[in-house]
C-alpha positions as MATLAB code, in Angstrom:
seq = 'MSLSPSEVHFLASHGPAIAHWAREHACTKASMIADHAAARAEFGDYGRAVVELVSARRSAAQKFRSGGEGLLMCQESAQQATPWQVAAARAERLRALCGEQALVNDVTCSIGSEGLELTRAGLRYLGSDLDPARVAMAAHNLAQGWCVRADALAPVAPSADVVVADPARRAGGRRITKVQDLVPPLPDLLAAYPDTPVVVKCAPGIDYAEWPGLVTVASVAGAVKETCLYSEQLGASGREAWVIDEAGTVDRYTSAEEPPEAPVGEVGRYIIDPDGAVVRAGLVRAYAQRHGLWMLNEHIAYLTGEQIPPGASGFEVLEAVPLKQLRQVMKRRAAGSLEILVRGVDVDPDVLRKKLKLRGSQAYACVIARLDRGAMAFVCHPRKHYDGVR';
ca = [
      27.368  108.275  -47.168;
      29.672  105.857  -45.538;
      33.549  105.959  -45.875;
      35.778  102.888  -46.952;
      38.691  101.426  -45.169;
      41.251  103.365  -47.380;
      39.439  106.557  -47.051;
      39.678  106.187  -43.179;
      43.467  105.484  -43.509;
      43.898  108.499  -45.660;
      41.871  110.777  -43.369;
      43.842  109.558  -40.217;
      47.235  110.172  -41.626;
      46.288  113.711  -43.127;
      44.769  115.299  -40.084;
      46.695  118.542  -39.962;
      46.087  119.320  -43.751;
      42.357  118.376  -43.316;
      41.935  120.628  -40.395;
      43.915  123.658  -42.134;
      41.463  122.922  -45.140;
      38.401  122.788  -42.875;
      39.055  126.202  -41.628;
      38.689  127.789  -45.161;
      35.686  125.977  -46.262;
      32.140  126.105  -44.699;
      30.817  122.625  -45.962;
      27.245  123.813  -45.797;
      24.599  122.836  -48.265;
      24.844  125.997  -50.101;
      28.568  125.763  -50.427;
      28.726  121.914  -51.244;
      29.189  121.946  -54.711;
      32.485  124.250  -54.432;
      33.717  122.726  -51.516;
      33.480  119.398  -53.416;
      35.705  120.854  -56.218;
      38.132  122.539  -53.770;
      38.678  119.080  -51.872;
      39.124  117.200  -54.890;
      41.887  119.820  -56.093;
      43.501  119.695  -53.035;
      43.130  115.864  -51.997;
      42.489  114.170  -55.466;
      40.445  110.973  -55.290;
      40.098  111.589  -51.363;
      38.249  114.674  -51.493;
      34.776  113.440  -51.049;
      36.000  111.793  -47.923;
      37.317  114.964  -46.769;
      34.200  116.706  -47.147;
      32.183  114.083  -45.422;
      34.659  114.091  -42.538;
      34.245  117.948  -42.213;
      30.403  117.803  -42.622;
      29.921  114.971  -40.049;
      32.189  116.653  -37.358;
      30.364  120.054  -37.641;
      26.755  118.454  -37.665;
      27.667  116.226  -34.389;
      29.811  118.739  -32.703;
      27.372  118.668  -29.726;
      27.594  114.728  -29.293;
      31.124  114.729  -28.138;
      33.274  116.349  -25.188;
      35.844  117.400  -27.833;
      33.223  118.941  -30.231;
      34.469  116.076  -32.504;
      37.655  117.747  -32.924;
      40.335  114.983  -34.009;
      37.823  112.106  -34.314;
      37.011  110.307  -37.478;
      33.411  109.957  -38.645;
      31.022  109.776  -41.472;
      27.583  111.360  -41.485;
      25.832  108.383  -40.835;
      27.843  107.339  -37.898;
      27.779  110.791  -36.386;
      23.950  110.664  -36.354;
      24.048  107.338  -34.636;
      26.403  108.222  -31.830;
      25.286  108.410  -28.430;
      25.404  112.093  -27.056;
      28.502  112.147  -24.504;
      26.415  113.228  -21.639;
      24.170  109.964  -21.633;
      27.091  107.803  -22.594;
      28.935  109.372  -19.378;
      26.074  108.734  -17.132;
      25.832  104.990  -18.506;
      29.715  104.626  -17.932;
      29.213  105.538  -14.279;
      26.327  103.217  -13.798;
      28.200  100.489  -15.283;
      31.265  101.331  -13.119;
      29.111  101.041  -10.180;
      27.252   97.941  -10.941;
      30.130   96.060  -12.491;
      33.166   97.308  -10.427;
      36.121   99.526  -11.525;
      38.284   98.180  -14.244;
      35.446   95.981  -15.416;
      35.687   94.793  -19.174;
      33.103   96.160  -21.326;
      32.511   94.579  -24.729;
      30.543   97.237  -26.949;
      29.654   94.683  -29.751;
      28.195   97.341  -31.998;
      30.939  100.130  -31.327;
      30.563  101.835  -34.672;
      32.990  104.757  -34.291;
      33.794  104.347  -30.531;
      31.523  107.235  -28.902;
      30.474  104.875  -26.083;
      33.968  103.813  -25.567;
      35.199  107.478  -25.181;
      33.286  107.801  -22.071;
      33.717  104.266  -20.894;
      37.607  104.636  -20.924;
      37.229  108.012  -19.396;
      35.352  106.350  -16.407;
      38.068  103.884  -16.001;
      36.513  100.882  -17.384;
      38.283   98.524  -19.858;
      36.943   98.547  -23.377;
      36.877   96.029  -26.205;
      34.763   97.466  -29.194;
      33.596   95.255  -32.116;
      31.841   95.804  -35.405;
      31.089   94.149  -38.625;
      31.862   97.140  -40.677;
      35.878   97.325  -41.242;
      35.707  101.166  -41.743;
      33.912  101.806  -38.450;
      36.376   99.449  -36.604;
      39.334  101.357  -38.130;
      37.475  104.733  -36.951;
      36.856  103.530  -33.671;
      40.412  102.270  -33.205;
      41.794  105.964  -34.195;
      39.217  107.714  -31.900;
      40.098  105.734  -28.850;
      43.361  106.590  -26.863;
      42.720  103.299  -24.713;
      41.038   99.928  -25.249;
      41.058   97.479  -28.332;
      38.661   97.399  -31.584;
      38.295   94.296  -33.706;
      35.862   93.111  -36.648;
      33.203   90.684  -35.285;
      29.486   89.964  -35.735;
      27.527   91.175  -32.550;
      26.178   87.506  -32.424;
      29.483   85.903  -32.283;
      31.237   86.646  -28.889;
      34.725   87.529  -28.947;
      35.412   88.229  -25.244;
      34.299   85.460  -23.023;
      35.708   87.069  -20.123;
      33.784   90.443  -20.560;
      32.061   91.560  -17.324;
      29.149   93.239  -19.686;
      28.188   93.470  -23.045;
      26.675   96.727  -24.547;
      24.764   96.585  -27.924;
      23.037   99.319  -29.772;
      20.920   97.423  -32.306;
      19.610   98.993  -35.543;
      16.554  101.198  -34.602;
      15.126  101.489  -38.054;
      13.920   99.100  -40.414;
      12.472   99.952  -44.083;
      12.747  103.517  -43.090;
      10.508  103.117  -40.047;
      11.402  103.351  -36.564;
      11.268  100.151  -34.644;
       9.061   99.906  -31.348;
       9.381   96.265  -30.633;
      12.122   94.517  -29.136;
      12.185   91.440  -31.198;
      12.276   93.583  -34.415;
      15.549   95.197  -33.631;
      18.621   94.311  -35.909;
      19.950   92.162  -34.524;
      16.640   91.025  -32.522;
      16.825   91.366  -28.760;
      16.309   87.718  -28.010;
      19.181   86.714  -30.339;
      21.422   89.266  -28.447;
      20.614   87.726  -25.287;
      20.889   84.131  -26.391;
      24.268   84.828  -27.655;
      25.401   86.078  -24.306;
      23.608   83.707  -21.855;
      26.116   84.356  -18.992;
      26.943   87.663  -19.377;
      25.138   90.831  -18.329;
      23.647   92.505  -21.359;
      23.103   96.340  -21.909;
      20.949   97.398  -24.983;
      20.507  100.890  -26.201;
      17.129  101.499  -27.924;
      15.111  104.145  -29.504;
      13.053  106.223  -26.838;
       9.908  104.822  -27.930;
      10.585  101.149  -27.734;
       8.037   99.118  -25.985;
       9.778   97.970  -22.728;
       6.829   96.613  -20.836;
       7.999   92.921  -20.601;
      11.386   93.799  -19.678;
      12.387   92.171  -16.398;
      15.452   94.337  -15.502;
      16.284   97.998  -15.111;
      14.875  100.422  -17.952;
      16.451  104.086  -18.007;
      15.153  106.737  -20.398;
      17.406  109.493  -20.865;
      16.923  113.023  -22.351;
      19.487  115.903  -22.745;
      18.471  119.359  -22.612;
      15.030  118.493  -22.822;
      15.215  116.309  -25.723;
      14.634  112.565  -25.065;
      17.638  110.516  -26.573;
      17.297  106.987  -25.913;
      15.774  103.900  -23.679;
      18.342  101.535  -22.302;
      17.585   98.022  -21.191;
      19.842   96.477  -18.395;
      19.864   92.672  -17.993;
      18.825   91.088  -14.447;
      22.148   89.906  -14.065;
      23.194   93.348  -13.166;
      20.895   93.160  -10.028;
      18.666   96.071  -10.526;
      15.191   96.364  -11.879;
      12.508   98.963  -12.246;
      12.464  102.085  -14.216;
      14.424  105.485  -14.200;
      14.196  108.733  -15.951;
      17.658  110.397  -16.369;
      16.914  113.997  -17.069;
      20.694  115.591  -18.051;
      21.478  119.152  -18.907;
      24.162  120.245  -21.333;
      27.119  119.960  -18.922;
      26.129  116.344  -18.273;
      24.646  116.764  -14.575;
      21.906  113.938  -14.150;
      18.842  114.522  -12.221;
      17.421  110.908  -11.601;
      13.889  109.784  -10.999;
      12.937  106.237   -9.987;
      10.157  103.878   -9.727;
      11.216  103.306   -6.107;
       9.895  106.829   -5.758;
       6.615  106.538   -7.487;
       3.857  106.696   -4.896;
       0.823  104.565   -5.387;
      -1.479  107.654   -6.270;
      -0.767  111.536   -7.043;
      -3.110  114.434   -5.929;
      -5.453  115.587   -8.526;
      -6.851  119.122   -8.314;
      -7.703  122.290   -9.903;
      -5.039  124.281  -11.771;
      -2.442  126.262   -9.833;
      -0.460  129.083  -11.003;
       1.502  127.100  -13.483;
       1.074  124.088  -15.815;
       4.106  121.921  -16.220;
       4.869  119.754  -18.857;
       7.222  117.216  -17.257;
      10.511  116.346  -19.256;
      10.069  113.603  -21.871;
      12.264  111.142  -20.142;
       9.959  111.357  -16.948;
       6.882  110.909  -19.370;
       8.205  107.896  -21.334;
       9.487  106.095  -18.104;
       6.093  106.443  -16.472;
       7.339  108.571  -13.561;
       5.226  111.478  -13.735;
       3.863  110.707  -10.037;
       7.389  110.534   -8.757;
       8.216  113.953  -10.513;
       5.071  115.361   -8.950;
       5.909  114.258   -5.501;
       9.559  115.433   -5.469;
       8.530  118.874   -6.904;
       5.176  119.636   -4.856;
       3.096  119.309   -7.902;
      -0.315  117.889   -8.579;
      -2.057  116.373  -11.759;
      -4.877  118.039  -13.633;
      -6.063  114.521  -14.376;
      -4.864  111.191  -13.195;
      -4.596  109.984  -16.666;
      -2.968  113.110  -18.213;
       0.936  113.882  -17.947;
       0.252  117.538  -17.229;
       1.077  118.775  -13.958;
       0.485  122.023  -11.866;
       1.521  123.821   -8.964;
       2.580  127.398   -7.658;
       6.364  127.220   -8.682;
       8.176  125.796  -11.637;
      10.809  123.174  -10.901;
      14.658  123.831  -11.339;
      15.456  122.949  -14.668;
      12.289  122.708  -16.227;
       9.903  125.225  -17.744;
       6.103  126.030  -17.406;
       3.237  128.179  -18.396;
       1.634  130.798  -16.276;
      -2.065  130.391  -16.206;
      -4.107  133.486  -17.247;
      -7.681  131.755  -17.514;
      -9.319  128.281  -18.260;
     -12.117  128.081  -20.760;
     -13.952  125.141  -22.811;
     -11.964  124.453  -26.079;
     -14.754  125.541  -28.314;
     -14.577  129.049  -26.775;
     -10.574  129.311  -27.298;
     -11.288  131.527  -30.529;
     -13.123  134.129  -28.905;
     -10.615  134.224  -26.168;
      -7.688  134.781  -28.489;
      -9.591  137.416  -30.525;
     -10.302  139.353  -27.230;
      -6.742  139.176  -26.168;
      -5.361  140.302  -29.572;
      -3.337  136.926  -30.061;
      -0.773  137.215  -32.771;
       1.103  133.981  -31.935;
       0.329  131.038  -29.729;
       2.444  127.823  -28.760;
      -0.210  124.822  -28.456;
       0.260  121.692  -26.302;
      -2.146  119.210  -26.445;
      -2.745  115.723  -24.612;
      -5.689  113.558  -24.492;
      -7.546  115.567  -27.128;
      -7.795  114.799  -31.023;
      -6.539  118.210  -31.816;
      -3.997  118.885  -34.539;
      -2.099  122.160  -33.046;
      -0.949  123.421  -36.565;
      -4.828  123.073  -37.740;
      -6.136  124.596  -34.721;
      -3.540  127.670  -35.116;
      -5.093  128.156  -38.526;
      -8.671  128.039  -37.458;
      -7.834  130.631  -34.754;
      -6.858  133.138  -37.442;
      -4.618  135.099  -34.946;
      -4.260  138.708  -36.297;
      -3.075  140.591  -32.870;
       0.382  141.357  -31.899;
       0.427  139.344  -28.537;
       2.091  136.134  -27.766;
       0.455  133.301  -25.634;
       0.623  129.674  -24.948;
      -2.161  127.302  -24.724;
      -2.359  123.983  -22.880;
      -5.059  121.724  -24.052;
      -6.145  118.735  -21.874;
      -9.233  116.779  -21.468;
     -10.472  116.816  -17.940;
     -13.611  115.247  -16.211;
     -15.834  118.124  -17.655;
     -14.473  117.871  -21.085;
     -11.895  119.426  -23.311;
     -10.195  122.453  -21.775;
      -8.040  125.199  -22.960;
      -5.792  126.902  -20.500;
      -4.459  130.084  -21.928;
      -1.160  131.215  -20.568;
       1.791  133.612  -20.695;
       4.531  132.337  -23.086;
       6.545  129.262  -21.828;
       8.674  130.298  -18.976;
      12.168  128.725  -17.635;
      12.926  128.218  -14.176;
      14.955  130.951  -12.966;
      15.740  130.346   -9.404;
      13.358  132.722   -7.864;
      10.820  131.384   -5.456;
];
């Protein structure tokens, strides 16, 4: 539930009391009724806002360098906030493209999560948003920069060096996959800033095939977070995958590295499922080339090789059988649990797992893929993460 401007003002002016209250209350689903009663007893009509703030901070703690401590937010804005690792990588990219001290106009600033990293990188920042409560929260959260209330399609900073926008990614409860359906639509955003470079944050599954500028797909700790579009005025094009770890270290793969073909061959010691950012950016061949891997099938994103790349995980192969033989293999191996990965075959892992009737005690993984000889099941040891041992 969002906050009102008066609630934001109260929260901003009662920080120490709220921090003390938070240390004594769990604010979980199980304790919510008791927490609301306790908050109303101490903070009166603002009790609801206090519980909202404390719950939001805890749910989004990993998205902020500070763990959310001292920041104002509601649950909705916390869910929408960009993870700091992605925002920091983008800030460095914008500083490299636009120069130090460039002015960034974040036209959908919400609570200022993007601004925290942009200003940290030394860029000048102007945040704007239609929601007055969000503007007030952003102004509180940012030690530097300015925040104003404005429509994203009504420019307020003609001298801005770049515009950053994060249009709504859902409509009617469904995730938006076409750029023209974003809110506001991408064509309208570009028309509103014809002479200013534009950077647009989108959902990971957005269709960017027609975008002429640079496209980056970012993941953090293996989870794909967003696709970001950079307009041609920024002088860059192609595709990138940003594979980012929890500490914010970025491993970049680019379309410039993508070979015209990747070797295809029989399965090696390990099967590797590339990071989702690499797959969504269409850079599986670049990933394979860098790490000395090859493909099981030129149309399937599974890779194989003799070792697991740094930062990745893989499955050590025990045997490969036609899919229809998987049940008897699982019985023979006394399988009790099975992680199932599928590409190119119409198989629901949960349905298949029930059909296999696993009654043993051993843990395995199974990678199912359609190869030239049909649907194959690669029976493997459980997932193994890179441990630095070659």
